[in-house]
C-alpha positions as CSV (number, residue, x, y, z in Angstrom):
1,M,5.1,-2.8,2.4
2,A,6.2,-4.8,4.6
3,L,9.2,-6.8,2.9
4,V,7.7,-11.1,2.9
5,C,10.5,-13.0,1.1
6,S,14.2,-11.0,1.2
7,L,14.9,-12.5,-3.0
8,S,18.9,-11.8,-3.9
9,T,18.8,-12.7,-6.9
10,V,20.0,-10.9,-10.0
11,L,18.2,-11.3,-13.0
12,A,19.8,-10.3,-16.3
13,A,18.6,-7.9,-18.1
14,P,15.9,-7.9,-20.4
15,S,16.3,-6.7,-24.0
16,R,14.2,-3.2,-24.7
17,P,11.5,-4.4,-26.6
18,P,10.1,-2.2,-29.6
19,A,7.5,0.3,-28.5
20,A,4.2,-0.1,-28.3
21,P,2.0,2.6,-30.1
22,R,0.3,4.5,-27.6
23,A,-3.0,4.5,-26.6
24,D,-4.4,7.3,-26.4
25,R,-7.6,6.4,-24.9
26,V,-6.9,4.0,-22.5
27,D,-11.1,4.4,-20.5
28,Y,-9.2,5.8,-17.1
29,G,-12.3,6.0,-16.0
30,R,-13.9,2.1,-16.2
31,V,-10.5,0.6,-15.6
32,L,-10.9,2.6,-12.0
33,Q,-14.9,1.0,-11.7
34,D,-13.3,-2.3,-12.8
35,E,-10.8,-2.2,-10.6
36,A,-13.2,-1.1,-7.8
37,Y,-16.0,-3.6,-8.6
38,W,-13.7,-6.6,-7.9
39,I,-12.1,-5.2,-5.0
40,S,-15.8,-5.2,-3.8
41,T,-16.9,-8.2,-4.2
42,A,-13.9,-9.4,-1.6
43,Q,-15.5,-7.6,0.9
44,L,-17.0,-9.7,3.6
45,S,-20.7,-8.9,4.4
46,C,-22.3,-11.4,6.5
47,P,-23.3,-10.8,10.7
48,G,-20.0,-11.8,11.9
49,S,-16.7,-10.6,13.6
50,G,-15.4,-11.0,10.4
51,H,-18.0,-8.7,9.0
52,G,-16.2,-5.8,6.5
53,A,-12.5,-7.2,6.1
54,I,-11.6,-6.8,2.8
55,A,-10.1,-10.2,2.2
56,E,-7.2,-10.5,-0.9
57,A,-9.1,-12.2,-3.3
58,R,-12.3,-12.0,-4.4
59,I,-14.6,-14.2,-2.7
60,S,-15.1,-17.7,-4.4
61,G,-17.2,-20.7,-3.2
62,S,-16.9,-21.6,0.5
63,R,-13.2,-21.9,1.2
64,S,-11.5,-20.1,3.6
65,V,-10.6,-16.6,3.3
66,S,-7.2,-14.6,4.4
67,V,-7.5,-11.4,5.5
68,H,-4.4,-8.7,5.3
69,P,-4.9,-5.3,6.4
70,Y,-2.0,-3.4,4.5
71,E,-4.1,-4.7,0.7
72,A,-7.1,-3.8,2.2
73,N,-6.0,-0.6,3.3
74,L,-4.7,0.4,-0.5
75,A,-8.1,-2.0,-1.4
76,A,-10.2,0.7,0.3
77,R,-8.8,3.9,-0.8
78,A,-9.4,2.6,-4.0
79,L,-13.0,2.1,-3.6
80,L,-13.0,5.7,-2.1
81,V,-11.7,7.3,-5.6
82,A,-14.7,5.4,-7.6
83,G,-17.6,6.7,-6.2
84,P,-19.7,8.0,-3.1
85,R,-21.4,3.8,-3.8
86,Y,-19.0,2.7,-2.0
87,V,-18.2,5.2,0.4
88,P,-20.2,2.9,2.4
89,M,-18.0,0.6,2.3
90,V,-15.4,2.1,3.0
91,R,-16.8,2.8,6.7
92,D,-18.2,-1.0,7.6
93,Y,-13.9,-1.7,6.6
94,L,-12.7,0.9,9.1
95,D,-15.7,-0.6,12.3
96,W,-13.6,-3.9,12.1
97,Y,-10.4,-1.9,11.8
98,L,-11.1,-0.5,14.8
99,R,-12.7,-3.1,16.2
100,H,-9.8,-5.7,16.1
101,L,-7.5,-3.4,18.0
102,N,-5.0,-5.2,19.6
103,R,-5.1,-3.3,23.1
104,P,-2.1,-5.0,23.1
105,D,-1.1,-7.7,20.9
106,R,2.0,-10.2,22.0
107,Y,3.9,-8.3,22.2
108,G,2.8,-5.3,24.5
109,V,2.0,-2.5,21.5
110,A,-1.5,-1.6,21.8
111,G,-3.6,-0.8,18.4
112,T,-2.0,-2.9,16.3
113,V,-4.3,-5.3,13.7
114,Y,-3.3,-9.6,13.8
115,D,-3.7,-11.2,10.1
116,Y,-7.6,-12.3,10.3
117,D,-9.2,-15.8,8.3
118,Y,-12.4,-15.9,7.7
119,D,-14.6,-18.5,7.2
120,P,-16.8,-16.0,4.2
121,H,-20.4,-17.1,4.9
122,T,-21.2,-16.7,8.6
123,C,-17.7,-14.4,9.1
124,D,-16.2,-16.5,12.2
125,G,-13.2,-16.9,12.3
126,S,-9.5,-16.4,13.5
127,A,-6.2,-14.8,13.6
128,Q,-3.4,-16.6,11.5
129,A,-0.8,-18.3,12.7
130,H,2.2,-17.1,10.3
131,P,2.6,-20.0,7.6
132,V,6.4,-21.2,7.8
133,T,7.2,-20.4,11.8
134,G,3.5,-21.5,12.7
135,E,4.4,-18.0,15.1
136,W,0.4,-17.8,16.8
137,P,-0.6,-14.1,15.8
138,K,0.9,-13.2,13.6
139,Y,1.1,-9.6,11.7
140,D,3.6,-8.5,8.7
141,S,4.1,-5.6,9.9
142,T,2.9,-2.8,12.4
143,D,4.3,0.1,10.7
144,A,3.3,0.1,7.6
145,Y,-0.7,-1.3,8.5
146,A,-0.5,1.9,11.0
147,G,0.8,3.9,8.0
148,T,-1.3,2.9,5.5
149,F,-4.8,3.0,7.3
150,L,-4.3,6.9,8.4
151,T,-4.3,7.7,5.0
152,L,-7.3,5.3,4.1
153,V,-8.7,7.5,7.0
154,A,-8.1,11.4,6.1
155,E,-9.2,10.5,2.4
156,Y,-12.4,8.7,3.9
157,A,-12.9,12.5,5.6
158,R,-12.4,14.1,2.4
159,T,-15.2,12.3,0.6
160,D,-18.8,14.7,0.6
161,A,-20.2,11.2,1.5
162,A,-17.8,10.5,4.6
163,D,-19.5,10.5,8.2
164,R,-17.4,13.4,9.4
165,E,-19.4,12.8,13.0
166,F,-18.3,8.9,13.5
167,L,-14.6,10.4,13.0
168,R,-14.9,13.1,16.2
169,S,-16.3,10.9,18.4
170,P,-14.3,10.6,21.6
171,A,-14.0,6.5,20.6
172,V,-12.6,7.0,17.6
173,R,-10.0,10.0,17.9
174,A,-8.8,7.3,21.1
175,D,-8.4,4.6,18.1
176,L,-7.1,6.7,15.6
177,Q,-4.4,7.3,18.9
178,L,-3.2,4.1,19.1
179,V,-3.2,3.8,15.8
180,A,-0.6,6.4,15.1
181,D,1.2,5.7,18.0
182,V,2.2,1.6,16.1
183,I,4.6,4.4,14.3
184,G,6.6,5.2,17.6
185,A,6.5,1.8,19.0
186,T,8.6,0.4,16.6
187,R,10.8,3.0,15.7
188,G,15.1,2.9,16.8
189,P,17.3,5.5,17.4
190,S,17.5,6.5,14.1
191,G,14.1,7.6,13.2
192,L,12.8,5.2,11.0
193,S,10.5,2.4,12.4
194,G,11.2,-1.1,12.7
195,A,8.5,-3.3,10.9
196,T,7.2,-4.8,13.9
197,P,7.6,-5.3,17.7
198,A,9.2,-8.2,17.0
199,Y,11.5,-7.9,13.8
200,P,13.2,-4.0,14.1
201,A,14.0,-3.8,10.6
202,E,14.2,-1.1,9.0
203,Y,12.9,-0.8,6.2
204,L,11.7,2.2,2.5
205,M,8.9,0.8,1.5
206,D,7.3,0.5,5.5
207,N,9.0,3.9,6.1
208,V,7.7,6.0,3.2
209,E,3.8,4.7,4.2
210,A,4.6,5.4,7.7
211,R,5.8,9.3,7.1
212,R,2.6,9.7,4.6
213,G,0.3,8.5,7.2
214,L,1.1,11.0,10.0
215,E,0.9,13.6,7.5
216,D,-2.5,13.1,6.5
217,Y,-3.1,11.8,10.2
218,A,-2.0,15.6,11.2
219,G,-4.0,17.0,8.0
220,L,-6.4,15.1,9.4
221,L,-6.2,16.2,12.7
222,R,-5.9,20.2,11.4
223,T,-8.6,20.2,9.3
224,V,-12.0,17.4,10.9
225,L,-10.5,17.2,14.5
226,D,-9.8,20.5,15.6
227,D,-6.8,19.8,17.4
228,P,-4.0,21.3,16.3
229,V,-1.5,20.8,18.7
230,A,-1.4,17.7,18.2
231,A,-1.9,18.6,14.1
232,E,1.5,20.1,14.9
233,R,3.4,17.2,16.6
234,R,2.5,14.7,14.3
235,A,3.5,16.6,11.1
236,A,7.0,16.8,12.7
237,E,6.6,13.1,13.2
238,A,6.2,12.4,9.8
239,A,8.9,15.0,8.7
240,R,11.7,13.3,11.8
241,I,11.1,10.2,9.8
242,A,11.7,11.8,6.2
243,G,14.5,13.2,7.7
244,A,15.6,9.4,8.8
245,I,14.8,8.4,5.2
246,E,16.9,10.7,3.8
247,A,20.2,10.6,6.3
248,Y,20.1,6.5,6.3
249,L,19.3,5.2,2.6
250,W,19.4,8.1,0.9
251,A,22.4,10.2,2.2
252,A,24.6,7.0,3.0
253,S,23.4,4.5,0.7
254,R,27.1,3.9,-0.8
255,T,25.0,3.9,-4.3
256,G,25.4,7.2,-4.9
257,G,22.0,6.5,-7.1
258,M,19.7,4.8,-5.1
259,Y,17.9,4.3,-2.1
260,G,18.5,1.9,0.4
261,W,16.6,-1.2,0.6
262,A,16.7,-1.2,4.2
263,A,18.8,0.3,7.9
264,D,20.8,-2.3,6.6
265,E,20.9,-2.8,3.5
266,L,22.5,0.3,2.0
267,D,24.6,-1.4,-1.3
268,P,21.0,-2.4,-3.6
269,S,22.2,-2.8,-7.0
270,W,19.4,-2.0,-10.2
271,D,20.8,-5.9,-11.3
272,V,18.0,-7.2,-8.0
273,W,14.7,-6.5,-8.8
274,F,12.9,-7.1,-5.9
275,P,13.9,-5.7,-3.0
276,D,16.6,-3.4,-4.2
277,S,14.4,-1.4,-7.5
278,M,10.9,-2.3,-6.6
279,A,11.8,-0.3,-4.1
280,Q,12.8,3.0,-4.6
281,V,9.5,3.5,-6.5
282,W,7.5,4.0,-3.0
283,P,9.7,7.1,-2.8
284,V,8.2,8.0,-6.4
285,F,4.9,8.0,-6.0
286,D,5.2,9.3,-2.8
287,G,6.9,12.3,-3.8
288,L,10.0,12.5,-1.5
289,G,13.4,13.8,-2.5
290,D,12.9,16.6,-5.0
291,D,11.4,16.4,-8.3
292,R,15.2,15.8,-10.0
293,R,15.2,12.9,-8.2
294,R,12.1,11.3,-7.9
295,R,12.6,11.9,-12.1
296,D,15.7,10.5,-12.4
297,L,15.2,7.4,-10.2
298,W,12.5,6.4,-12.0
299,A,14.6,7.3,-15.6
300,A,16.9,4.6,-13.9
301,F,14.2,2.1,-12.9
302,N,13.2,1.9,-16.5
303,R,16.1,1.8,-17.9
304,R,17.1,-2.0,-16.6
305,W,13.5,-3.3,-16.3
306,P,11.9,-1.7,-19.5
307,T,8.9,-5.0,-19.6
308,W,7.8,-3.6,-15.8
309,T,4.6,-3.2,-18.4
310,R,4.1,-6.4,-19.6
311,S,3.8,-9.2,-17.1
312,S,1.3,-11.9,-16.6
313,P,0.6,-14.5,-13.9
314,A,2.8,-17.5,-12.2
315,Y,1.8,-17.7,-9.0
316,G,5.1,-18.3,-6.6
317,T,7.0,-16.2,-9.0
318,V,8.9,-13.1,-8.1
319,S,10.1,-11.1,-10.7
320,V,9.4,-8.1,-12.9
321,E,7.8,-10.6,-15.7
322,H,6.0,-12.2,-13.2
323,D,4.8,-9.6,-10.8
324,P,1.4,-7.8,-11.3
325,N,3.6,-4.4,-11.1
326,A,0.6,-1.9,-9.9
327,A,2.0,-0.1,-7.4
328,I,4.4,0.5,-10.6
329,A,2.3,1.6,-11.9
330,Y,1.1,4.0,-9.5
331,A,4.4,5.5,-9.3
332,A,4.2,5.9,-13.6
333,A,0.9,8.2,-13.0
334,R,2.4,9.4,-10.0
335,I,5.3,11.0,-11.6
336,G,3.2,12.2,-15.1
337,D,4.4,10.0,-17.3
338,R,1.8,8.4,-19.4
339,D,2.7,6.6,-21.8
340,A,4.3,3.9,-19.2
341,V,0.7,3.5,-17.4
342,D,-1.2,3.1,-20.7
343,E,1.1,0.8,-22.0
344,Y,0.8,-1.0,-18.7
345,L,-3.1,-0.7,-17.8
346,L,-4.2,-2.2,-21.8
347,S,-1.3,-5.0,-21.5
348,S,-2.4,-5.5,-17.7
349,E,-5.9,-5.8,-18.8
350,R,-5.4,-8.7,-20.8
351,R,-2.9,-10.9,-19.4
352,W,-4.1,-9.8,-15.6
353,A,-8.7,-9.2,-15.5
354,A,-9.3,-10.6,-18.1
355,P,-8.6,-14.1,-17.1
356,G,-9.8,-13.0,-13.8
357,R,-7.0,-11.2,-11.8
358,P,-5.0,-14.3,-10.7
359,P,-2.5,-14.9,-8.2
360,P,-0.2,-13.9,-6.9
361,W,-3.3,-10.3,-7.8
362,T,-4.5,-9.2,-5.0
363,V,-6.9,-6.3,-4.1
364,D,-3.7,-4.1,-3.6
365,D,-2.9,-4.8,-7.1
366,A,-5.9,-3.6,-7.7
367,G,-6.4,-0.4,-5.7
368,F,-2.7,0.3,-7.1
369,R,-4.2,-0.3,-10.5
370,A,-7.4,1.4,-9.7
371,L,-4.9,4.7,-8.3
372,A,-3.1,4.7,-11.8
373,A,-5.9,5.1,-13.8
374,D,-7.7,7.7,-11.6
375,T,-4.6,10.0,-10.9
376,M,-4.3,10.0,-15.0
377,A,-7.7,10.7,-15.7
378,G,-7.4,13.7,-13.0
379,S,-4.1,15.0,-15.2
380,V,-5.6,14.9,-18.4
381,G,-9.7,14.3,-18.3
382,D,-11.0,10.7,-18.9
383,P,-11.8,10.4,-22.6
């Protein structure tokens, strides 16, 4: 996840509210299907160049829609776990992403993808300019876009309805190699990847996703693309990133109990919500580090931010009270904290879903909420 703001405001510690009654029968399947349907209403189906793209929110009216590949990659993962009816929609999205690979981009890197704006009726559009700097065309990151896309492709390949011959075609195989090479294009001497060719900050979140993407791509090469040599090389790349995260972001962190949220930000604080505290859940849901470390991080996060399950919309703010927090629910699900997941799913139903998922909710929040529900359904059985 590329960091699009760098809030350093220290927020006062909230007192822990009374525990909510445990929800023993949250309908995980319904949550998954509701989020998948909402994501499906954000996909462009018109015939222009934007066909198959997933916009950042539900398409409504005739206003131009924004497409951010990072958000769309996570949203498409939710479509995959929601059932075979959505698999063709994911294939359309994969086609859109691969059609829009830069060959190369403005910095000479092939395999990156810009952010786009589209007319929702014609699917005609163009790459976005940065809203503040005017930089054109722009992307929020390259390493995280590539990593999350590779994870999506690997998960697509594992579905029963996947078109594996499409993945095995020479053109697609070559394109996937380009995407994987994007991560190495910004790798620094530390072994960590930089956010973009022009912005070399080495973020924890991005590197977690880049590592996961390379590991998933190695599995795809091994099991679907029948290329064990390339699989071993990509797995080694993923292992090097994991080692760099350990050496430069954990071991070198001056706190002793948190990851540095970037290679030049090694003094994080639990008193800072974003990015310091929020970044800690990425290793939790990705399975980095040993089990005890992940559980210690999760416990520390919840001691400091006990109200994360009860956020409500307030566009333009970055705080525990007003962020969607769906990624945190996914971490809770991955570590097996059913009470926290259930409380979040019930609260977000009232505060976010029922009012129509207003900003700042986007399709990646819907994706994380769906993945949290799917993870819990798989671990305890859907009631």
